[in-house]
C-alpha positions in Angstrom: 137.0 67.7 87.8 139.1 68.0 84.7 137.0 69.3 81.8 138.7 67.0 79.4 137.1 64.1 81.3 133.7 65.7 82.0 130.5 65.4 80.0 129.6 69.0 79.1 127.9 69.2 75.7 127.8 73.0 75.3 126.1 74.5 72.3 127.2 77.6 70.4 123.8 78.3 68.9 120.6 78.8 70.8 117.9 76.1 70.0 114.9 77.6 68.3 112.4 76.3 71.0 114.1 78.2 73.9 112.1 81.4 74.6 113.4 82.6 77.9 116.9 83.1 79.3 117.0 80.1 81.7 115.9 77.7 79.0 118.4 79.1 76.5 121.3 78.9 78.9 120.4 75.5 80.4 120.4 74.0 76.9 123.5 75.8 75.7 125.4 75.0 78.9 124.7 71.3 78.5 122.6 71.1 81.7 119.4 69.5 80.2 118.2 67.8 77.1 114.5 67.5 76.2 113.2 63.9 76.1 109.6 64.9 75.1 107.4 67.9 75.6 107.9 69.3 79.1 110.2 66.4 80.2 114.0 66.6 80.4 117.0 64.5 81.0 119.3 66.2 83.6 122.8 66.1 82.3 125.8 66.1 84.7 126.1 69.9 85.2 122.4 70.5 85.6 122.1 67.4 87.9 125.0 68.8 90.0 123.2 72.1 90.6 119.9 70.3 91.3 121.7 68.3 94.1 123.2 71.5 95.5 119.7 73.0 95.8 118.3 69.8 97.3 121.1 69.7 99.9 120.3 73.3 101.1 116.6 72.4 101.4 117.4 69.3 103.4 119.7 71.2 105.7 117.1 74.0 106.4 114.3 71.5 106.8 116.4 69.6 109.4 117.1 72.9 111.2 113.4 73.5 111.5 112.8 70.0 112.9 111.1 68.4 109.9 111.6 64.7 109.1 112.5 63.5 105.5 110.9 60.4 103.9 110.0 59.3 100.4 106.6 58.4 98.8 106.0 56.7 95.5 105.3 58.6 92.3 102.4 56.3 91.4 99.4 56.5 93.7 96.0 54.7 93.9 93.0 56.6 92.7 91.0 55.2 95.7 92.7 57.6 98.1 91.9 60.6 95.9 88.3 59.4 95.7 88.2 59.5 99.5 89.2 63.1 99.6 86.9 64.0 96.8 89.7 65.3 94.5 90.0 62.6 92.0 87.3 64.0 89.7 87.8 67.6 90.8 91.5 67.9 90.0 91.1 68.2 86.3 93.1 67.2 83.1 96.4 68.1 84.7 96.3 64.8 86.5 97.8 61.9 84.5 95.5 59.0 85.1 96.7 55.4 84.6 95.1 52.0 84.5 97.4 49.1 85.5 97.2 45.6 84.1 94.6 44.6 86.7 92.3 47.4 85.6 93.0 49.4 88.8 92.8 53.2 88.5 96.2 54.8 89.3 97.7 58.2 88.9 101.1 59.9 88.6 101.3 62.0 91.7 100.9 65.8 91.2 100.9 66.3 95.0 100.6 63.9 98.0 98.1 65.2 100.6 96.0 62.0 100.3 98.9 59.6 100.5 100.6 61.3 103.5 97.2 61.5 105.3 96.8 57.8 104.8 100.3 57.2 106.2 99.5 59.3 109.2 96.1 57.8 110.0 97.6 54.3 109.9 100.3 55.1 112.4 99.3 58.0 114.7 96.4 58.0 117.1 97.4 60.1 120.1 98.1 63.8 120.7 101.3 62.7 122.3 102.8 62.1 118.8 102.1 65.6 117.8 103.3 68.0 116.4 104.7 66.1 113.4 106.0 67.4 110.1 107.1 65.0 107.3 108.5 66.0 103.9 109.9 64.5 100.8 111.8 65.6 97.7 110.3 63.6 94.8 109.4 63.8 91.1 105.9 65.0 90.3 103.9 65.2 87.1 101.2 67.6 86.0 100.0 67.3 82.4 100.3 71.0 81.4 98.3 71.8 78.3 101.2 73.9 76.9 104.5 73.0 78.6 107.0 75.7 77.9 110.0 77.7 79.2 112.1 74.6 79.9 112.1 73.6 83.5 110.0 76.6 84.5 106.8 75.1 83.1 107.5 71.5 82.5 105.2 68.5 83.0 107.7 66.5 85.1 109.3 68.4 87.9 111.3 67.8 91.1 109.6 69.2 94.2 109.9 69.3 98.0 106.5 68.8 99.6 106.0 68.8 103.3 103.0 68.1 105.5 102.4 69.1 109.1 100.0 67.5 111.5 98.9 69.4 114.7 96.4 69.1 117.4 95.0 72.6 117.2 94.7 75.4 114.7 97.1 77.5 116.8 99.7 74.8 116.6 99.1 74.4 112.9 99.5 78.1 112.3 102.8 78.0 114.1 103.9 75.2 111.7 102.9 77.6 108.9 105.0 80.4 110.4 107.9 78.0 111.0 107.8 77.0 107.3 107.8 80.6 106.2 110.9 81.3 108.3 112.6 78.2 107.0 111.8 79.1 103.4 113.2 82.6 103.8 116.5 81.1 105.0 116.5 78.5 102.2 116.1 81.0 99.4 118.7 83.5 100.8 121.2 80.7 101.0 120.7 80.2 97.2 121.3 83.9 96.5 117.7 84.7 95.9 115.3 87.2 97.4 111.9 85.3 97.3 109.1 87.6 98.4 106.2 85.9 100.3 102.9 87.1 98.7 99.3 86.5 99.6 98.0 84.0 97.1 95.2 81.8 96.0 95.1 78.2 97.3 93.9 76.6 94.1 93.1 72.8 94.1 95.1 72.3 97.4 92.4 74.3 99.3 92.4 76.3 102.6 92.2 79.9 103.5 95.8 80.7 104.5 98.5 80.6 101.8 101.5 82.5 100.7 103.5 82.0 97.5 107.2 82.9 97.3 108.1 84.8 94.2 111.4 85.8 92.7 111.2 89.0 90.7 112.2 88.5 87.0 111.1 90.0 83.7 110.1 86.6 82.4 108.0 85.7 85.4 104.6 84.1 84.6 102.7 86.1 87.3 102.0 89.8 87.6 102.8 91.0 91.1 102.0 94.1 93.1 104.1 95.1 96.1 105.4 97.8 98.4 109.0 98.4 97.5 110.0 98.4 101.2 109.7 94.6 101.1 112.7 94.3 98.9 114.9 95.9 101.6 114.1 93.1 104.0 116.8 90.5 104.6 116.7 87.4 106.8 120.5 87.5 107.1 122.3 85.5 109.7 119.8 85.9 112.5 119.3 82.8 114.6 115.8 81.5 115.1 114.4 79.1 117.7 111.8 77.3 115.6 110.0 76.1 118.7 109.4 79.7 119.8 105.9 80.7 118.5 106.3 84.4 119.2 109.6 84.6 117.4 108.4 82.8 114.3 105.2 84.9 114.3 107.3 88.1 114.5 109.3 87.1 111.4 106.1 86.3 109.6 104.6 89.7 110.4 107.9 91.4 109.4 107.9 89.8 106.0 104.1 89.9 105.2 102.9 93.1 106.8 103.7 95.1 103.7 101.5 94.8 100.6 102.7 92.0 98.3 100.2 90.0 96.2 99.9 88.1 93.0 97.4 89.1 90.3 95.0 86.4 91.6 94.5 88.2 95.0 95.4 91.7 94.1 93.2 94.4 95.7 93.6 97.7 93.9 91.9 99.7 96.8 94.3 98.3 99.4 97.3 98.7 97.1 96.5 102.4 96.7 96.9 102.8 100.5 100.6 102.3 99.9 102.4 105.6 99.3 102.6 106.1 95.5 106.4 106.3 95.4 106.6 102.8 96.9 104.0 101.0 94.7 105.6 98.6 92.3 104.3 96.3 89.6 106.5 93.6 88.2 106.7 90.0 87.0 107.4 87.1 89.4 108.4 83.5 89.3 106.8 81.2 91.8 109.4 79.0 93.6 107.4 77.8 96.6 104.1 77.9 98.4 102.8 77.2 102.0 99.2 76.3 102.9 97.2 75.9 106.1 94.0 74.0 105.2 92.8 72.9 108.6 90.8 69.6 108.7 89.9 69.4 105.0 91.7 66.1 104.4 91.8 64.7 108.0 88.0 64.9 108.2 87.4 63.4 104.8 89.9 60.6 105.4 89.5 59.9 109.1 92.8 61.1 110.3 92.2 61.8 114.0 93.9 61.6 117.3 92.8 61.2 120.9 93.1 64.4 123.0 94.2 64.5 126.7 90.6 64.3 127.8 89.9 61.2 125.6 88.1 62.8 122.7 88.7 61.9 119.1 89.4 65.0 116.9 90.6 65.5 113.4 94.1 66.8 113.1 94.9 70.2 111.6 97.1 70.1 108.6 99.1 72.2 106.2 101.3 71.6 103.2 104.5 73.3 102.0 106.2 73.1 98.7 109.4 74.2 97.0 109.9 73.7 93.3 113.4 72.3 93.3 113.9 72.0 89.5 112.0 75.2 88.9 114.4 77.0 91.4 117.3 76.2 89.1 115.6 78.1 86.3 114.6 80.9 88.6 118.2 81.4 89.8 119.3 81.8 86.2 116.5 84.2 85.4 117.6 86.3 88.3 121.3 86.0 87.8 122.8 86.1 84.3 124.2 88.4 81.7 124.6 88.3 77.9 127.6 85.9 78.2 125.8 83.3 80.3 124.8 82.2 83.8 126.2 83.8 87.0 125.8 81.2 89.8 125.6 82.4 93.4 128.3 80.7 95.5 125.7 78.7 97.5 124.6 76.6 94.5 127.4 76.8 92.0 128.2 73.4 90.4 132.0 74.0 90.9 133.5 76.5 93.3 135.9 78.0 90.7 137.3 77.4 87.3 141.0 77.0 86.4 141.9 78.1 82.9 145.3 77.0 81.5 146.2 79.5 78.8 148.9 77.3 77.3 148.2 73.6 77.8 151.5 71.7 77.4 153.7 74.4 78.8 155.5 72.7 81.7 155.3 75.7 84.1 151.7 76.5 83.3 150.7 72.8 83.6 152.5 72.5 86.9 150.9 75.6 88.4 147.4 74.5 87.4 148.0 71.0 88.8 149.1 72.5 92.1 146.1 74.8 92.3 143.8 72.0 91.4 145.3 69.7 94.1 145.3 72.4 96.7 141.6 73.4 96.1 140.6 69.8 96.2 142.5 69.2 99.4 140.4 72.0 101.0 137.2 70.2 100.2 136.4 72.5 97.3 135.5 71.4 93.7 137.4 73.2 91.0 136.7 72.7 87.3 140.1 72.6 85.5 139.9 73.4 81.8 142.8 71.3 80.6 141.7 71.1 77.0 144.0 72.0 74.1 141.6 74.8 73.0 142.2 78.4 72.3 141.9 80.8 75.2 138.9 82.6 73.8 136.9 79.4 73.7 137.9 78.5 77.2 136.8 81.9 78.5 133.5 81.6 76.6 132.8 78.2 78.2 133.5 79.5 81.7 131.3 82.5 81.2 128.5 80.4 79.8 128.4 77.9 82.7 128.7 80.7 85.2 131.2 79.6 87.9 131.5 82.5 90.4 135.4 82.6 90.2 138.0 81.9 87.6 141.7 81.5 88.1 143.6 82.1 84.8 147.1 80.7 84.5 149.5 81.5 81.8 153.3 81.6 81.1 153.5 85.4 81.0 151.9 85.9 84.4 153.9 83.1 86.0 157.1 84.8 85.0 156.0 87.6 87.3 154.8 85.1 89.9 151.1 85.8 89.5 147.8 84.3 88.2 144.6 86.2 87.5 141.5 85.9 89.7 138.3 87.0 88.1 134.8 87.5 89.6 132.1 86.3 87.2 129.6 88.6 88.7 131.5 91.9 88.5 134.0 91.0 85.8 136.8 92.5 87.9 140.2 90.8 87.8 143.2 91.0 90.1 146.7 89.6 89.8 147.7 87.6 92.8 150.3 85.0 93.6 148.9 81.5 93.3 149.0 81.1 97.1 147.1 84.4 97.6 144.5 83.4 95.0 144.1 80.0 96.7 143.7 81.8 100.1 141.0 84.2 98.8 138.9 81.3 97.3 139.2 79.4 100.6 138.0 82.5 102.5 135.1 83.0 100.2 133.8 79.5 100.8 134.7 79.4 104.5 137.6 77.0 104.2 140.9 77.1 106.1 143.8 77.3 103.7 
């Protein structure tokens, strides 16, 4: 993409309402614009990152054997009355009456709707196990929406639901999701720690939240520092192997890690003092096993091999897609702007032309732009007739991991400058060598 043709309304000044880093940089980098309290328009750069995050989630859900679908944002209140949650959910639910005086709601979560879909179509154990998921907009009417997309009213979320014949099978689905989520977050350049949590209005006894450590996190967390040394890495997992998934769960949850809601000071003090840590964390996902809570209330049952009718065991599993974008910025930035991990960057590298209009510089930039595009990469070419300092400031603000700087002086010596946004280190390379290095970073054959 040529920056002269892109819509990137960057701001030099920080809007007064932005209290945390991610909100400030998302506004300044032209990623979002507030439409009303807690509700945002996603401008091209923000929307592009949102789609990168969504793609990773879809890929990892497919790897785990889960099936995508899409449910409506508006639901009938009747289903929620069946489950008993319509009156219990509270003021966060946006309740609506349609023109026929029917009670409706803007979905905050979809356990009732997915249970209705299941009970209408599945009646035999032979169709189990089954896990369905969607990525869809949700709405929770926060009393004080703040912190941009971190605590908005409208948000984009992956919510998945498993249906299993037995508790053992459902707990395997729980473990499978934990493994899948660990892979998902690491691909985004995040270390998200699974922590024992409170189930809230979803219900159930087994639940873990995934939290990213950040100074601006809304939750106080307590953990054993050894857990931050754990990495999922490139290990291959057979998601059908119960023992293998259970082993990963035990590896990542056996050390103390809890939110303030479930913190137990006595247990925490069993951790050696030098490893006890207290910090702030941002919730980016949660998994639940809640047994037959919804299936019993709503008649979602299947026939067993011996002909009995039993309610299915269920769980739900969420990832805050739009919230993740803010969490990544909170975890990866400096005083100049965002620093995107390679896995979610909106553009793979930036090309800065120091002297637009110079024939040799223009030709070198065009060649790099065409070569990177031919490799299947997306460069952002700053071809504006702006001063160099302004171009560098824009690139630093929007946070592309790599920048190739092209100027007449360097070209006389046959080199361009390749700069890492994360480290700030630069090296002079031939245009061909710079191209090769970028290709290698992203696993492309030059």
